[in-house]
VEXLOTOR-259002 format. One record per residue: residue number from 1; x, y, z of N, C-alpha, C in turn. Coordinates in nm, 2 decimals, m for minus. Layout:
<atoms>
  nr    n_u    n_v    n_w   ca_u   ca_v   ca_w    c_u    c_v    c_w
 NUM      X      Y      Z      X      Y      Z      X      Y      Z
...
</atoms>
This chain:
<atoms>
  nr    n_u    n_v    n_w   ca_u   ca_v   ca_w    c_u    c_v    c_w
   1   0.08  m0.12   0.00   0.00   0.00   0.00   0.09   0.12   0.00
   2   0.07   0.22  m0.09   0.15   0.34  m0.10   0.13   0.43   0.02
   3   0.24   0.49   0.06   0.23   0.59   0.17   0.16   0.72   0.12
   4   0.09   0.78   0.21   0.03   0.91   0.18   0.14   1.02   0.19
   5   0.13   1.12   0.11   0.23   1.23   0.11   0.22   1.30   0.25
   6   0.33   1.34   0.30   0.33   1.42   0.43   0.29   1.56   0.40
   7   0.24   1.62   0.51   0.20   1.76   0.50   0.33   1.85   0.51
   8   0.33   1.96   0.44   0.44   2.05   0.45   0.42   2.13   0.58
   9   0.53   2.20   0.62   0.52   2.29   0.74   0.41   2.40   0.72
  10   0.40   2.45   0.60   0.30   2.55   0.58   0.16   2.50   0.59
  11   0.14   2.37   0.55   0.01   2.31   0.56  m0.03   2.28   0.70
  12   0.07   2.24   0.78   0.05   2.21   0.92   0.02   2.34   0.99
  13   0.09   2.45   0.96   0.06   2.58   1.03  m0.08   2.63   0.99
  14  m0.12   2.61   0.87  m0.25   2.65   0.83  m0.36   2.58   0.91
  15  m0.34   2.45   0.94  m0.43   2.37   1.01  m0.43   2.40   1.16
  16  m0.32   2.42   1.22  m0.31   2.42   1.37  m0.27   2.55   1.43
  17  m0.23   2.65   1.36  m0.19   2.78   1.42  m0.31   2.87   1.42
  18  m0.32   2.96   1.52  m0.44   3.05   1.53  m0.43   3.15   1.41
  19  m0.55   3.19   1.37  m0.55   3.29   1.26  m0.51   3.43   1.31
  20  m0.46   3.51   1.21  m0.43   3.65   1.24  m0.51   3.75   1.16
  21  m0.59   3.70   1.07  m0.67   3.79   0.99  m0.79   3.84   1.08
  22  m0.82   3.97   1.07  m0.92   4.03   1.15  m1.05   3.96   1.14
  23  m1.09   3.93   1.02  m1.22   3.86   1.00  m1.23   3.73   1.07
  24  m1.12   3.65   1.07  m1.12   3.52   1.14  m1.11   3.54   1.29
  25  m1.04   3.64   1.33  m1.03   3.67   1.48  m1.17   3.70   1.53
  26  m1.25   3.78   1.46  m1.38   3.82   1.50  m1.47   3.69   1.50
  27  m1.45   3.61   1.40  m1.54   3.49   1.39  m1.51   3.39   1.49
  28  m1.38   3.36   1.52  m1.34   3.25   1.61  m1.31   3.29   1.75
  29  m1.27   3.42   1.78  m1.22   3.46   1.91  m1.30   3.57   1.98
  30  m1.42   3.59   1.93  m1.51   3.69   2.00  m1.56   3.61   2.13
  31  m1.54   3.67   2.24  m1.58   3.61   2.37  m1.73   3.63   2.39
  32  m1.79   3.52   2.44  m1.94   3.52   2.47  m1.96   3.59   2.60
  33  m2.08   3.61   2.64  m2.11   3.67   2.77  m2.07   3.58   2.88
  34  m2.08   3.45   2.87  m2.04   3.36   2.97  m1.89   3.35   2.98
  35  m1.82   3.36   2.86  m1.67   3.37   2.86  m1.62   3.49   2.94
  36  m1.69   3.61   2.91  m1.65   3.73   2.97  m1.67   3.72   3.12
  37  m1.78   3.66   3.17  m1.80   3.64   3.31  m1.69   3.56   3.37
  38  m1.65   3.45   3.31  m1.54   3.37   3.36  m1.41   3.45   3.37
  39  m1.38   3.52   3.26  m1.26   3.60   3.25  m1.25   3.71   3.36
  40  m1.36   3.77   3.38  m1.37   3.88   3.48  m1.35   3.83   3.62
  41  m1.37   3.70   3.64  m1.35   3.64   3.78  m1.20   3.62   3.81
  42  m1.11   3.64   3.71  m0.97   3.62   3.74  m0.91   3.75   3.80
  43  m0.81   3.73   3.89  m0.75   3.85   3.95  m0.63   3.89   3.87
  44  m0.62   4.02   3.84  m0.50   4.08   3.77  m0.53   4.08   3.62
  45  m0.48   4.18   3.56  m0.50   4.20   3.41  m0.43   4.08   3.34
  46  m0.31   4.05   3.38  m0.23   3.94   3.31  m0.30   3.81   3.32
  47  m0.37   3.78   3.43  m0.44   3.65   3.44  m0.57   3.66   3.36
  48  m0.63   3.77   3.35  m0.75   3.78   3.27  m0.72   3.76   3.12
  49  m0.61   3.82   3.08  m0.58   3.81   2.94  m0.53   3.67   2.91
  50  m0.45   3.61   3.00  m0.40   3.47   2.98  m0.52   3.37   2.98
  51  m0.62   3.39   3.07  m0.73   3.30   3.07  m0.82   3.32   2.94
  52  m0.83   3.44   2.90  m0.91   3.47   2.77  m0.84   3.40   2.66
  53  m0.71   3.41   2.65  m0.63   3.34   2.55  m0.65   3.19   2.55
  54  m0.64   3.13   2.67  m0.66   2.99   2.69  m0.80   2.95   2.64
  55  m0.90   3.03   2.68  m1.04   3.00   2.63  m1.05   3.00   2.48
  56  m0.99   3.10   2.42  m0.99   3.11   2.27  m0.92   3.00   2.21
  57  m0.80   2.96   2.26  m0.73   2.84   2.20  m0.82   2.71   2.21
  58  m0.88   2.69   2.33  m0.96   2.57   2.35  m1.09   2.58   2.26
  59  m1.15   2.69   2.24  m1.27   2.70   2.16  m1.23   2.67   2.01
  60  m1.13   2.74   1.96  m1.10   2.73   1.82  m1.01   2.62   1.78
  61  m0.90   2.61   1.85  m0.79   2.51   1.82  m0.82   2.37   1.89
  62  m0.89   2.38   1.99  m0.91   2.25   2.07  m0.79   2.21   2.15
  63  m0.70   2.30   2.18  m0.58   2.27   2.26  m0.55   2.39   2.34
  64  m0.47   2.37   2.45  m0.42   2.48   2.53  m0.30   2.54   2.46
  65  m0.26   2.66   2.51  m0.14   2.72   2.47  m0.02   2.63   2.52
  66   0.07   2.60   2.43   0.18   2.52   2.46   0.29   2.59   2.54
  67   0.36   2.52   2.62   0.47   2.58   2.70   0.57   2.65   2.60
  68   0.60   2.77   2.62   0.69   2.84   2.54   0.63   2.90   2.41
  69   0.51   2.87   2.38   0.44   2.92   2.26   0.41   3.07   2.28
  70   0.43   3.14   2.17   0.40   3.28   2.17   0.28   3.30   2.08
  71   0.16   3.34   2.13   0.05   3.36   2.04   0.07   3.48   1.95
  72   0.00   3.49   1.83   0.02   3.60   1.74  m0.02   3.73   1.81
  73   0.05   3.84   1.78   0.02   3.97   1.84  m0.12   4.01   1.81
  74  m0.16   3.98   1.69  m0.30   4.03   1.65  m0.41   3.96   1.73
  75  m0.39   3.83   1.77  m0.48   3.76   1.85  m0.48   3.82   2.00
  76  m0.36   3.85   2.05  m0.35   3.90   2.18  m0.41   4.04   2.19
  77  m0.39   4.12   2.09  m0.45   4.26   2.09  m0.60   4.25   2.08
  78  m0.65   4.15   2.00  m0.80   4.14   1.98  m0.86   4.10   2.11
  79  m0.81   4.00   2.18  m0.86   3.96   2.31  m0.85   4.07   2.42
  80  m0.73   4.14   2.42  m0.71   4.24   2.52  m0.81   4.35   2.50
  81  m0.84   4.39   2.37  m0.94   4.49   2.35  m1.08   4.45   2.40
  82  m1.12   4.32   2.39  m1.25   4.28   2.44  m1.26   4.29   2.59
  83  m1.15   4.27   2.66  m1.16   4.27   2.81  m1.09   4.39   2.87
  84  m1.06   4.49   2.79  m1.01   4.62   2.83  m0.88   4.61   2.91
  85  m0.78   4.54   2.86  m0.65   4.54   2.93  m0.55   4.57   2.82
  86  m0.43   4.60   2.86  m0.32   4.62   2.77  m0.26   4.49   2.72
  87  m0.23   4.47   2.59  m0.18   4.35   2.54  m0.04   4.31   2.60
  88   0.03   4.41   2.64   0.17   4.39   2.70   0.16   4.31   2.83
  89   0.05   4.31   2.90   0.04   4.25   3.03   0.05   4.09   3.01
  90   0.04   4.04   2.89   0.05   3.90   2.86   0.19   3.85   2.90
  91   0.29   3.93   2.89   0.43   3.89   2.92   0.43   3.84   3.07
  92   0.36   3.91   3.16   0.36   3.87   3.30   0.30   3.73   3.31
  93   0.20   3.71   3.23   0.13   3.58   3.24   0.22   3.47   3.19
  94   0.29   3.49   3.08   0.37   3.39   3.02   0.49   3.35   3.10
  95   0.54   3.44   3.18   0.66   3.41   3.26   0.63   3.37   3.40
  96   0.51   3.38   3.44   0.47   3.34   3.58   0.48   3.19   3.59
  97   0.53   3.14   3.70   0.53   2.99   3.72   0.39   2.94   3.75
  98   0.36   2.83   3.69   0.23   2.77   3.70   0.24   2.65   3.80
  99   0.15   2.65   3.90   0.15   2.54   4.00   0.03   2.46   4.00
 100  m0.06   2.47   3.89  m0.18   2.40   3.89  m0.16   2.25   3.88
 101  m0.04   2.20   3.83  m0.02   2.06   3.82   0.06   2.00   3.94
 102   0.10   2.09   4.03   0.18   2.04   4.14   0.08   1.98   4.25
 103   0.13   1.89   4.32   0.05   1.83   4.43   0.10   1.88   4.56
 104   0.01   1.88   4.66   0.05   1.93   4.80   0.15   1.82   4.86
 105   0.24   1.87   4.94   0.34   1.78   5.00   0.29   1.73   5.13
</atoms>
């Protein structure tokens, strides 16, 4: 049986990377009222933006933000605009240590 041709890097990116086109951002990353309520429950602008970003990734891509992954600036700016925070505060979220997977000693 012949092997199927492998996808190129550009094809993989088109399938699995978040969009940067304004029309696609509006279509796939507009937060619903219930999403906004969840986001507003987070403390700190950086956590609100990080949580909104995670929600967006899960809704559209079906996966969380990967460790060390940098989301497109257009996506960050679009989400930051919806929750009224500065896009630059995402840096604080990306460098903060995460302890959600650690277990109590």
